[in-house]
N, C-alpha and C positions, 0 to 999 in steps of 0.2 A: 459533641464534636468528634467525628471520626478522624483518626490519623491514618492515612494510607501510604504505604511505601511501595512505589512502583520500581521494579528491578528489571533492567534490560541489558543485553549484551550485543554490542553493535560494532561493525567495522567503521573506519573513518569516512567511507564514501557515502554512508546513509544519511538521510536528513529527516528520518521519521520523528526524531525527538522534537526538533524545533518546528517542523512542518506539520506534524500530526498530533502527537500526544500532548505536548504542552498546551497548544490551543484548546484541545478538548478538555483537559483538566481545568484550564482557566474558565471555560464556559460552565463547567460543573460548579466551580466555586461561586459563581454568580447567584446560584439559587439553593445550593445544598450546604449543610453544616459539615463540610469535609475539608481537611487540610492535607495537601499532597506533598509527599517527599519523593524525590527521584534519585536513584543511584544508577548511573550508567557505566557499565563495564565497557571499556573501549580502548583502542590504541590510537585514537585521534590525537593530533598535536594540540599544543596549548592554545593556539589561535582558534581552532574549532571549538574546543571546550569552553574557552572564554566567551565565545559568541553565543553558545547555547546557554551558558550560565546567565548571561546578560538578559536573555529573553525570559528565562525562568524567574529571575529576580523581578522583572517588570510585572510578572503575573502573580507574584507573592508565593512562588513555589520554591521549596528548599531543594536545590540541586547539588549533587556531588558526582564527580567522575572518579572511577577507580581504574587504574591502568591494567590492561591485559598484557601479560608478559608474552614476548615473541621469541625469547631465547631460552635455551640453546637451539630449540626448534619451536615452530608454532604450536605443535601438539603438546610438547612437554611444558612450554610456557603456559598454555591454556590450562593444563592439569594443575600446575602450581598455583595459577590464579584462582582456580576453583577451590583449592584447599585453603588458601589464605583469605579468599573472598568470603567463605562461609563464616570464618571467625569475625571478619569485619562486619558482616551483616548482623550476626548475633549481638555484637556489642552495640551497633547502631540502633537496633530494635529496642533494646533495653534502655539505652540512653534517652531516646526520643519518645518512649512509651507508645510505640506503634500499635494500632488496633488491628490493622489488616495488611498483610503482605500480598503483593500482586506481582508475581514473577511473570515475565513475558518470554515465552518460548522455552527452548530446551536447556540451554546452559544455566540460566537462573533457576530452572526447575531442579537441576542437579544439586545446587547449593541449598535451596529451600527444603528439599527432601531430608537434608542433614541438620536442619536447625531444630533446636528445642523450643517449641512454641507452646506456651501454656494457654493463656486466654486469647492469644492472637489468632485471628481467622486467616484463611488463605483463599484468595480469588485468583485462579490460574488463568492468565491470558494465554490460551493455547495457540493464539495467532492463527495461521492457516494450517497447513500440514507440513511443517518445516523439515522433518526428517524425510518425508516422501519427496519433497522438492530436491533434496540432496541426492536421492536415488535417481530422480528423473533428469537432473541437470548437472550434477557434479560427480557422477560415477560411483557413488556410495552403494555398496552391495548389501541387499537385505540379509544375506547370509554372513556378513562380516561381523566380527566381535564388536566393532565400534557401533554399528547400527543396533545390534541386539542389546548392547548396554544402554545406549541412549533411549531406545524404544522402551526398555524396562523402566528407566527413570521417568519418562513421560507418563507411562501407564500408572506408575506408583503415585504420581502427583494428581492425575485425573481421579484416582480413587480417593485420595486423601483430601483434596480441595473441598472447601465449602461452597464454592461457586466456580464456574468455568465459562470463559469467554471464547467465542469463535467468530469468524467473519462470514459464515454461511450456514444455512440449514443442512446442506450436504455434508459439511464437516462434522456436524453433530451426529448425523446418521453413521458416519464412518467411525467415529470414536465410540459410539454405543455398541458397535460390533465387537470392539475390543473389551469394553468394561461391563457391558450388559445394559439392557433397557431400564433396569431399576434406577439408574442414575440420571435419567432424562431431565428431571427437574433441576439438576445442578446447572444446566446449560442455558446460556443467553447469547443470542446473536447480537453483536455490536456493529455499528456503522462507522466507516471511515469518513469523518466530517471535514468539510471545508467551509470557509467563511463566504456566504453568498454575497456579502457586500464587497468582497475582494474579487471573487470570480463572477463577473457580470459583463455582459457585452457592452460595447461602447463604439458607436459609429465613427466618432472622431479618431479613436485609436486605430480602428481598422484602416482608415484612410492614411493616417500618419505612418503606421508600420509598413504598409504596402509601399509607400513612397520610399521609405528607408531601405527596403529590400529590393527596390526596382521592379515591383510587381504592379501591373496595371489594375485600376479599379474594376475592370471588366473581366479580368482573368479569374477562372475558377480554381480555388486553392484547397488542396488536401493538407491536413496537418497531422503529425504524430508527435506526442510529447511524452518523454519518459526515458527509461533505460533502454538500451539496445543489446541484443544478444540472441542466442539460438532460440530461446523460448518466446521471443517477442514478435515473431511473424514477419520478419523483414521480407522474405521471399513473396509472401502473399500480398503484402502492401505494395511492393514494387510491381507485381503482376497486375494488380488492380489499376494502379496509376498508369502503367504503360498502355493497357487496353483503353483506358479513358482518354489518354493523351492521343492515341491514334484517331479517336473520334473528334477530339477538341484539342488541337495542337498548342493552344495558348495556355493550357492548364499548368499549374505549378504544384509542387509538393514541398511543404515546409516541414523540416524535421528539427525538433527542439530536444536536445539530449545532452546529458553530462558526459557521455562517452561517444562523441561524434566520430571518433576514429574507426569505430566498428563498421560504419557504412561508407566512409569516404572512398575506400578502394573498391567497394562493391557497386558503386553507381555506374551504369553503362555510359560509355562516352557520349552516345547519342542523347542521353538524358541530362547531362551535366548542366546545361543551361536552364533546365526546368526543375531541378531539385536543389533546394536551398537548405544547408545544414548549419544550425546555429546552436551555440551553448549560451544560455541566458540565465541571469540570476532569477531565483524563485519569484522575487517581487515584480519581475517584468513578464512573467509567464502569461497572465491574463491579457496583457496588451498584444502579445504575439498570437495567442489563441483567437483574439478578436479579429485578426486579419484573415482568418480561414473561413471556408464555406462548409467544410465537412471534415470530420475527424476519424482517425483510426484508433480502435481499442482492440488490437489483435494480439492474442497470445496463444501459444500452443496448448491445446486442451488435454494435457497429460492428467494422470490420476491425481497428482498433488494440487493441480489448479482448481479442483473442486472446492478447495478450502479457502480461496482468496477472495478479496473484494477489491477489484482494481480501482485505486483511488483516482487515476486519471479519468476513468469513466465518469466519476462524480464531477470532476472539473469540467469536462466537456458538456455534461448535461446542465450544470449551473450556468455555463456560458450560452446555453440555448443552441448548441451546435448539433446538427445532424451527425449521427455517429454510426460507423460500421464496427460492430463488436462481435467478438468470438462467442459462439455458443459453447457451453460446457465449462465456463469459467465462473466458479462460485455460484451465486444465485442470479447471474446476469439475465437469464431467460425470464425469471419472475419479475425482475426490476423493469425490463423493457417491454413486457407484454402489453400490447395495445397502444404503445407510444408511437405516434406517427413521426416520421423523420429519423427512425432508427432501424437498423438492419442487423439481424442475427446471422453471422457468417458461420455456416456449418462446414467445418474442415473435412468432414467425411463425404461431402457432396462434390462429385466430380465437376459440377457446373457452378460451384460457389463463386468463382472469380467472375464469371460472366453475369451472374445474378447480382453481384455487388456493383458491377459497372452499370448495369441497367438501372439499379436503384439510384446511383449517383446521377446518371444522365437524366432520369425522370424525377429528380428530387422535388418532393412536395411536402412541406412541413410547417408546423406552427412553433416558432421559437419559444413562445410563452408556455406552451404545453410541455416542451422538452425541459425547460427550466423548472417547472413545477415538479416534474419527476425528480430532478436533481435535488430540489429542496426537501422532497419527501424522504429521500433515502440518504442524502449525502451532506445536508447542512450541518453546521456545528451544533445547532440546537437539537436536532434529531439524534445526532451522535451522542451528545451529552446525556440525553434522556435514556438512550439505550445502555450507556455505561452505568447509570445510576441504579438500574433495576437489580443487578446482583447485590449491590451494597445494601439496598433496601430490604433484601430478603434475609440478610444476616441477623 
């Protein structure tokens, strides 16, 4: 029986723990002799922590939350948390006789680099390309001392780890440029899984949700579900919808997001009756997706985005939804190759907007084929299988 300690560092706004990792670990537990322990470094409130722990308990996963200090400043608080957290982890590993530590991303890597691990193995969940994301979207300079230090810590763990997880083949190629091709066998691409019994289309839900939203059964509905911000292609989505709306004035655009305030002021007055913005609980997301005819999976294809696997893409595909997805995002091109009812949006193409509109106007697809692609790459079962591979190598 392997005891694996998953270590993550999250802000209170994220739902990766309860929505992604815990369900995957639970799926693994159904077939593998593995016991998962989870330590989440976070500054979430007690209500959020309690909610996560309840889910973990229901899965038989031992969950602990460790508070990230935010005073006297966020930076100093984080550094103090790293120092104290390292000691906490060292004690926890010894007490619970952990066999494998599994740090996710940069800050847990910093702590694990400083642990004294004798017979304990390391599987580093390198995630996407988190430091490069901060360069692309948060203003972190590659010449700054902060970047150089964190990059050094990441590289140190890439070299030290017994196994490394990424979300794309492109990420592996990028990391090998840093540490050398001799380490290729360490890497495994893992999938972001969703429950196909939860994300599935339902004609009755489509009718009911449309009625709730005041949308006619005959209206053509675009949907976007997820975070909103500079990297999520709001301008491109709006441009596509506006052009489509000019051709078919009854079309609607449904936006499901936890931060709807980002777009509220950006919606043109002429479009306000045709764009619906909602914030809905995760458990209701499939119902609202079922109300749509086509989905957006648009993200700005910066350097760092080569390392991600958009989980919303998996949700759309499992729902059998035709999808307009950005090229250059992780392994999206490989996933959607030859799948009818999907369109790769090339941000470098001056005619990409018009091509996407033409695709939507002439939409021809097989929902079953789309869902099959979702099950192949994004089901919980496939995700669990991909996570098991590096553990089996140890």
